[in-house]
N, C-alpha and C positions, 0 to 999 in steps of 0.2 A: 431621465432616462440615460443611460449611456450612449444611445442613438443621436442623442441632444448636445453632447458632451464633446467639446474641442480641445486639443493641444494637450501637452505634457500633463499639465496639473489634473486633465480629466481624467488621463489613463492612470496617473499616479492614484488618484480618489479611489477609481474602480478596483484597482489593483488591491488597496487598503481593504475594502470593503470583501473580497473574496479571499484575502489572505486571512481576515479575522472568521469567516466562516469555516475555512479550511481548519484552522487553530481550534475552534471549539470542536469541531467534528472528530478531530483526531484526539483532543482529550477524552471525548468520551467513549471511543473506542478504547484508548490506553487504559481506563479504569477498570475492564473488566478483564485484560489480558492474565493479571496474576491470579485470577479468582474462579474464572470459569473451569479450568481443567480441576481443578481444586473441589468445585460444585459435582463436576461429573465424578469424581473420586468418590465423595461422598455417597452419591447414588449407587456406585457399585460396592459399596460396603470394604472402601479402602485399597482395594486391588490394583495397584501401580500400571501392570501389565494391561490388564481389562480396561481399564480407564484411558489407557493412549489409545487401546483399538478403539473406544465410543470415542474418542477424540478425534480420531480419523474419518468415523462415518459424519461428524458436526462437518469439519472442515470440507470435505469432500461434498457435502449437500451444500453448503454456502458458496463455494466455487461453482457448482451446477449453476445455481441462481445468479452469479456472477457472469457465466457465459451466456446464459440465456439473456438475462434483462439488460447487460451493459451496452450492446450495440442497440438493442430498442430505445433504451433513454437515449443514448449519444445521437443517433440520428433525430430522434423525436425534437433534441435541443437545436438540432439544425434546421427544423421546421418551425418549431414553435418560439425558439430562444430559449437561453441557459436559465433564465432566473426561475420559471414556473417549474422546470424539471429539479432545478436543487430544490426549490421548497417541496414539492412532492417527496423527494427522498429524505430530506432533514425531517419533516414532520413524522414521516412512516418509520423513521429509527426509533423516534421517543416512542411509538407504541411497541415495537420489537422490544426495546429492553424492558419495558414494563411486563410484558408479557413472560419474558426470560425471569424476570426478577420473583415473579408469582407461581413459576412453574413448580408443581407438584411431583414431578418425575421426569424421567429422561424423554418420554415423549412430547411433552410439553417443553421440554428444552428445545428439543430439534424443530418444533414447529416455530418458536419464536428465532432460531436460527435460518430456518428457511426465508420468513419473512425480511429478516435482516439481510441477507443475502440479496434481495431483491431490491431493494431501496439503499443500498453502500454504495450504488453506483455514482454517487454526488463526488467523490474523488474524479472521476474520469469528466464529469462535466466541469469541474471547477478547473482543472487543466484546460480543457476547450476554452473557457472564460478567459484565463491566463493569454491563450495565442489570439484571442479577440482583442486585448487590449493592450498587448505589447508588440512593438515593432520586431521582425525576426531578429535584427543583429542582438538584441535585448533578452531573445528568451530563455537561452541557457541560463544566464543570471535569474530571470525571474521565476524558473523552474527551480534553480536552485534556492530560493527564498523560501517558494511552497512546501520544497522538501524541509526546510526548515522550521515550517509550521507544524507540519506532521511529525517532524523529530520531535520539536518541542511540546507537543501533545502527548506524544508516548514517552516523553520524559516525565513529565509531571503526573500524567495519567496514572502510570503504573504504581508510581510512589504513593498516591493519594490511595487507589484501590488497593493496594498491599496492605496499607494500615487501614482502611476501612473494612478489608476482608478480614482481618485479625479480629474484628469485633464481631462480625457478621458477615458471611459468606454472601448474601443477596443485598446486602447494602449497597455496594457499588453500583449496581444496575439499576437502583431507584436514582442514584445520582445521574449517571449517565442519561438517562431517561429525562431528569428535569434539564441538564444542559441542551442536550437535544431539541428542547421545546424553546429554551431560550436562543438557541440558535436560529430556529425555524423563525420565531415572531422578529429577530434580529433582521432577517433576510427580508421577512413580509413586510417590513414598516421602511428597511435603508437601503438593502441590496439593489442596484440598477441592473437593467439588461445591458448587456454586452453586445448583442448581435443584432443590429438594425435591419428592419424587414427587410430593404432592397438587397442584403447579402445575404438572405436565408435561403435553403433550398426550394424550388418552387413546389414540390409535392412529398408527401411521406411515402417511398415505397417499401412495403412489406417484405419485398425480396431481398433488399440490402440490409433489412433491419432483423433479419434472422441472424443466428451465429456466422454460418458457414458465408452467406451472403455478404456480412460485413467485412471478412477476412479478403475477400475479391479486390477490397481497393489497395491490402499492400502489395498486390501482383501487378497493380496499374501504373507504379513510378517505380522510376531506376533504385535500384537497392533498397528500397522500403522493405521487403519482404525479409532480407537479411538484416535489417536494422531491429525489425519486430522479432524477430528470431534471439537476437541480442536480448531484447527486453522479457522475452519469453524466460531465457535460460535466466536472467537476473530474478524473476518475480519466482521461478520455481526454486531457485537454492533459498531465496530470503522467505520462505515459507517453513525453513526449518527451524527456526526459532521459534515463532509460535507454533508451531506443532510439536516441540518435546522441550523448550526451554523450561516451563516450570518442573515437569517431571525430571528432566534429565539432570537439574542441578540440585532439585530436591534428594532426587537416587545419589548423585555423584558427590555432592557437598554438603549434604543434610541442610540446605539453605530454608528458611522460613518465608511465608508471603511477603514479609515486610522486607527483609533481606533481596527476596528477588525484584521487588520493586525499585527498591536504592539502584540495584544493580542496571535495572532497565533505566532509570534516571540519569545515573553515569554515563550510558550508551546515548542516551539521548544528548546530554549536555556536548559529548563529542560530534555527534552530527550536527548539532546546531552550529557549531561552531564552523565546521568545515561548510555547510550549505549556506550559511548566511554571511560569512565573513570571506571565505576562501573561494566559493566557486566562479564569481563575477572577476577577482584579479586574474585565477589560474587559466578559466579560460580565455581571458584576454591575451594572456600569454603563449599557450600552448594550445587554443582551440578546441573547438567541441570535441572532436576526435580524440586529441590529446587527454582531455578530461575522462572521456569513455574510458580509455585504456588506462589511464590511472587508478579509477574507480572498480574496474574489473580486477586489474593487479593486487589492489590494496584489499579488496574484498575476498578473493582467494586466500591470500596470506592469512587474514584475521580469522576466517572459518578455520583453517589448519592448525591455528592456536589454539581457539576454542576446542577444537577436538583433543588436542593434545595436552593440553592443561589438566594435571592431575591433583591440584588444589584450587579453591576459591580464589586464593592470593593470586596465582598464577594465571588464573581465567582472565581477571582485570587488568593484568599486563595487556592482554590482547584487545581492549577496548580501544585504545587511540590509533591502532594499525587498521581494525575494521572500520573506524569512522571514515576511511579514504573512501568507503564504497559509497559515500555521498556524493563523489564525482561523476559517478556513471548516468544515472538517470538526467540529470541537467544536461550534459552533453548528448545522451541519445534523444531526449525531447526536442533540442534544440535541432538537431540534426533531420528529425521525424517531420516537424512541422514545418520547417521550409520546404517540402516535398510535396505539400498538399495546396490547394485554394483555400481561402476563407471559409467557403459554405462548405467544405470537406472536414474541417477540424472537429467537429463531433463528431463524425463518424470515424474518422481516424482514431479519437480517443475510446469510441466503444468497441472499435477493434482491439486498441489495446486493454480493454477491459475484458472483452472476450479471452482473449490470451492468459490476463491474469486469473480470469474463471478457470482456465484449462491447468495453471498452474496451482491454484488454489485445489482443484479436486486430485491432482497427480500429485502434488509435493507432500502435503500431511500423508496419503496413503504409503509414498515412498518411505518420508522420513520416519514416520510414526512406527510403521512397521518394521523398518530396519531397526529402531531403537528398541522396540518391543523384543524383537528377536536377539540382539544383542545382549540384552540383561537377562534375558532367559537360559543364553548360554554364557553368562559370564565366567563361569569359572574354567572354559576351556578356551574361549574367545579374550577375553581381558581387553576390549575394546569400546567401552559406553559411549565413545566418541564417534564411531563408525558413521552415523547419518550426517555428523557434520562434516567428515572428512569428504562424503560424497557432494555436499554443498560446495564444498571447496572447488570440487573438479569442474563442477558446472560453471563456474565463475571464470576458471581458468579456460574452458572451452570458449565462453563469450569473449576472453580476451583475443584469443587466436582468430576467431571470425570477426572481431570489430577492427582489425590489423588490418582484415583484407577488404571490408564493405562500409567502413566509415568514411566516406571520400566527401568530399566538399559537395553541396547537392546545387544542382542548377536551379534558379529561381523559379518559382511557379507563379502566373498571372492568374489575377483573379478570375 
């Protein structure tokens, strides 16, 4: 157990375990990205605009489950430890993917997404795990490495999912379920606990476990609410591509699922390079605040380019520009985790998960409906990238806010 491990080697081993868990989880999620909108489109008879609207319903439902369950699982991990919550989430995902794989209609697809949203909060628990085993000065680099795990998963996952989707749209869901089961058994037999009993919260408080109660933590520490707002703007902007990428690139560039998967793979490669190899040196040179601002500026510029690009080739030119957004979350997480005590890390990540749930509800509605409206008025508007321009504006706002609130934190005592 991690509570019985000490020293740098123990921390490295624990981080290695959680990195592998996050990587496997991200791959399983990435597999379904190129195919779920097309499966929805199949059930709507091939109507792209109607599929975009159903995709909004699915995404909002998933976000609502994240909003409700994220704080609950975060606080639960502060009370009973990270390991059991991670295992519950990962085995739950395997069941969710199987339900989606055999769904005979849109209603059963929606049931699968509800369960998926309830159990997908393992990402926030993984972040709390990282904060447990990493000293404050190394957290930005560690969160960058975690980001690279997610980027790598979303790099190879969509490429494989797109290829499998060309064979059968349901095949990627079976593969995702299998990967989740492997991940669950890996955690069951290998993953150590990161939060020893003496550092856990003394009781499970339902008042703090509900979504609104969990957000009170963000008001209890200096600048934490402002930093959380930056995170919300980032998460909201980041929903634009999951919400419309498949339908947008199919409509504007005529891309097939395999081409979409390869493009996501190229985006993932650029993200891995930034998060795995550049975050550490850049944070050491310009600090967590500088990394946050660089990420916000790069993301705003990258989204603006994606919305402008009139051809698929020009769209790819924006990939290295957009990759700079990978600096934002490591800098932000580094600043936020310094402001709370060890027994509050799970609650902090639960509150962040709740904000992500809000973004997951609002973002697809904002971007999906904007995209549907823009293509329905294509003859007069001629702006299919309008939704992506909105995402660019949100990250520009995050840059302005970050320049005001991303100050050096006051150390928090346990």
